[in-house]
N, C-alpha and C positions, 0 to 999 in steps of 0.2 A: 144358650147353648150353642148357636150358630155366632150370636154374637164373642161369649168367651174362646171361641176357635179361629175368627175373625182376628181376637187381640192375641194370638197366642201366634196364629202366623206372623205377623207386623213385627212382634219380638224378634222371631227364632229370624224372619229377613232383616230387620235392623244389626242384630249380632253378626249374620254372616257378612252385611255389606261392613259393619265395623272391622271385623276379622281382615279382609278384603283390603279395604284401605291402609288399618296397620299392618299389612301385610307389604305394599309399595313402600310405603317409608322405611330405610331402616339406616345404619350407621354404617358407611362407606371407608375402611381403611386402605391408606395407600402402602407402599413397600417402606415408607419412612417412618412408618407407625401416626402420621395424620391421620384425623376422622372429620368426616363429614357429614350427617344428618339429610336424607332426600329421598326420592322416586326417581328410577329410571325410566327416564322420557325415552330414548331411541340410542341404539346402536347404529353409528353410520360405518358406510361402507368402506372407508378407508382406516378402520378399526381405531375408532374414539369413541367414547361415551357421553352422552348427554345426562346429566344428573339435575334433576332440577329440587332447589332447597331455598324456600322463605321466599318465592318468587321470582327468583335470580336461577339462572341454568346457566351449568358451568360445564364444558365442553373438558373430558379430561381422556389424555391416553389409555388403551387399556390393559397395557404394559407398567403402568405406574399402581395398580388394584394390587391387592394382596390375592395368594392363591385359593383365599377363601370364597372374593371377590368374585375374582375371573370365572369361577366355576359357576358362580352365582349366576353371573352377566351371560356364559355361553347356555345356559338353561333357558333365561328370557329371550335370547336373542331366537333362540332354534322356537320358541311361543309365540312372538312378534312375528316369524315367516311361516306358521302355518296358518295367521291368521292374515296374511298380509295377499298383494295377489297371486293370479300363477302364477306369473313368473318370479315371483317372490323379492320381488324389491319395493325400496318404500319410494313412493314418489313423493316430491318435496312439491307446495303450493305454489309455489314461485316462479314462475313463466322464464324466467328470462336468469335463473340462477342454472349452475351445471347439474346437470343428471345424467342417466343413461338413458339412450334412443336407440330401437329397436327395429328394424323392418321389416316386413312379412316373408325373409328368408334368415331370420334367426341373427342376421350382423348386427352389432352393437358397437355404438361407439360412447364418447363422453364428451356431450357437449352441450352449448348454451342454444336456447332458441333466440333468435336476431327477428324475425317478420315472417310474413306471408307473400309471396311475388308470385303472379301470375301463378297459382295453383301449386308451386312449390313451398318448401319450409327450408327456410334459411338457417342452418345451423352453424355455430361459429364454434369450431376446433383448435382453442389456442390461438393462431394468427392464420388458422386457412377455415375458409368459408367451404361448405358444401349444401344443394340441394339437392332435396328429394321430395318428390310425388307426395301430394299429401296420403294420398292413396295404396302406395308406396310402404310408409308404417307399417307396425303392427297394429293389431286391431286394437290392444292396448294402449296405446301411443295415440291412435286417433280417437281413440274416446277421452283422453286426458287431453288431447290440444284442443276438441271440440269443446270439452268442457271448459277449459280455460278461458278460450275465444269468447264463449258465450254468455260466461261472467264478465267481461271487461268489452261488450259490445261489439265485439268484433267478428259474428259468425259469419257477416258475410263474405269474408275473406277466402270460407272455404268453397273449392272447385264445388262441381255437381260432381256424382259417382261418374265416370266415365262408362259409356256405353258397349255393352262387349254380351257375349253370349257362346258357350260353347257347344251347345247343342242346333247352329244351324248348317254345320257341315259345310260352312265354306274359311278361309283363309282371308287375313287381314290385308285386304288393297286391293281384292279380284272376287268374282264369280265363279271361278272355277268350283269343283264340287273336289273334297279330300278325299288321295288317294297314293296310299303309301307307295304302290311299284309306280308311278311317276318322281315319283323324288321331290315333292311341291308340300311335304310339310311344314308347317310353321317350327321353325326352331325355338328350343325356350329361350327368354330374354334371361339374360344377365339376373344375378340379385340387385345388383347395384351399379350402374355406369356414370362414371362422373357426371356431373352436367356441362353445360356452357357456362363460364363464369357472367353472375350478372355487374350489373354497373356498380353495386355495394363492394362483394368481391373483388373485382378491377381496382378500386380504390384499396382496397386491406393491401393488394398489394404491390401496388403502385406504392405504398404508403408503407411499406416491410421493405423496398427495393432502394428506399430513398433511407430510413435508416441505415440501411446495409451500408449503403456506398457512405453516409456518414459519419458509420461505422469506421471506415476500413482510410477513410483520412482522418480521421483523428490518430486511431493507431499511425498511419502514415509519419504525422507531423508529431505524435508522441518517438515515432526510432530517431526521425529524423534534429529531435533537440537533445535526444542521447547521444546520437554520435555525435553533433558539435561540441558537446559537451567532452565528452568522450578527446576526441580530437586538441581541444584547449587545454586541456586536463595533459596530454600528454605535450604539448607543445611548450606548456612548463614546467613539466620535467625534464624536458630536455633542455632549455634554458637554466635551469637549475643545477643539473649534470655540472654544462659550459661554465657556468661562473666557478662551481666549485675545483675543477679540474684546473682553469687558468690560477685559482689563488692559490690551490698543489704545486703547480710550477710556479708560481712567482717565489712562494716559500721556501721551494729547492732550491731556485737561483740564487736566493739570498744568502741559505746555510753554504753552498758550494762557493758563495763568493766570500764567506766568513773563515771556512776552512781553507779556502786559499791563502786567505791571508794572513791568516796565523800559523800555516805550513812556510810562508815565505819569509813571517819575522821571525821563525826561529831556525833555519835555514841560512839566512844573511849572517857576517860574520862581526863577531863582538868589535865595536868600535867603529865599525863601515861606514861608510861616506850616507849609508840606506839607514843605521842607524841614530845619527849623529841627530836628525833633526828628533826624533824622537823621545833624545836627553834633552835636547835644548826645550822642549817644550815643556816641562816637569822642574825645570829652575827656580828656585824661590830663595826668598831672603831669608839668611839663619836668624835673623834678629829680629823681623816680625810676621816671619812666614807666610807671604805673600807671593803670590805667582809676580816674577819679572820678566821681561826680556830676554830671547836669548842672545843676543846682542851685546846684554853687560855684564860685564866680568870684574876679573882683578882690575884696581887700580878706578872704578867707577862708585858711583854711589847709588843705593837703593833711589829708586824714583816714589817710595811710600813714606820710608821713614828717615831715609836721607843718612845711612850709616856708610861708611866706607867699605866697600871690599878691599882685603889688603891680599885674598885669594881665591881662587877656586876650588871646588872638590868634586868628584865623580860620584854618581849615585852609589858606589861602592865606598867612595867616604875617602877613597887617595886625592894628594893636594894635585892636582893638578899644573896652578899657575902662581905664585908668589909675585909681588911688586912690594916695595915699598914704602912705609909709611908715611907720609908728608910731615915735616917738619910741624905745622901748625897744629897738627894734631895732638904734639907731645909738649906744645907751649902752658902755661897757666891758663886756664880756665876762661879768664876775662879775654886776652888776647886772643887766645885759641879758637872763643864762641865767633869772637870778633871776625876774627877771618874766614870762620867755615859757614858765617854767614855772606860773607861779603860773595867769597866764591860760589854759593851756592845761589846766590842773587843773579853772577853773570850769567851761570848755564842755564838757569833759568833764561835769560832774557836769551842769549843766545840759542837756544833750542826753538825759542818763539818766532 
């Protein structure tokens, strides 16, 4: 009977254990419909959820889950907080990671542990270093830090507890009894007084100052480079504008000169001396239609084809000059040809 009872108890316990394990592993769905099978591992303070699936841990923002999963996460978060420490803060086991630190006056900062220095806990918040007495930390943080240092074999860095007692009736630094009528009661110490900087904090501040000066120097150089580039662009634009204005001015002058010349030609008297050179430019032979000099006229021969000019005509086709044709042009062809050749040779020799 006893053996059967034990067997039934083991069976019930196994069923309960399997149901709990089955409840931990569930299918998660995000807002886009994608699914992931795994168990809820942690809900971080910055609104992210860690899901463990197939030996891997995925960190997903809580707002990416479906409404149903978000409700489940909220319910599990409340259960986790109930099972957590009295301050309801999840503690990370990594000593040098960022976490919430709290003093005995309930003041909190998010920082990471750096080291212990002369009984002071050095915490780094961003680029700012803080030193807090070990015994000014909250009881929970003292236990946490003591446990971590003991695990690392550095418990000797923890200072001994300060000697104190509230029932001696003496104020710190003297032996006079406490008398509220004398005004010598001890004032309550502040929750946290900024400690003097140690070498580490001083180096951090110097490094920060060097970085700030370097950034300012780079910004000043960048501004100078931008100003120099802007100045060169403006000078180039002004040079191009001057060249364009000069080109337009030359073009206007050329057009004005052409207009004046055209007006002068239109206003000059017909056949006047000013127009005569222009008509002489366009003299041409009526036989070969080649241009000839202006001093060749009636009574001369064409320098190109040798024809005799018996008359001259103007551009309107009117005869302006006529000369008689030499007798040898009317002679029979052989005699006339011979005479013409002789005359042409003589003229050629005379001109050379």
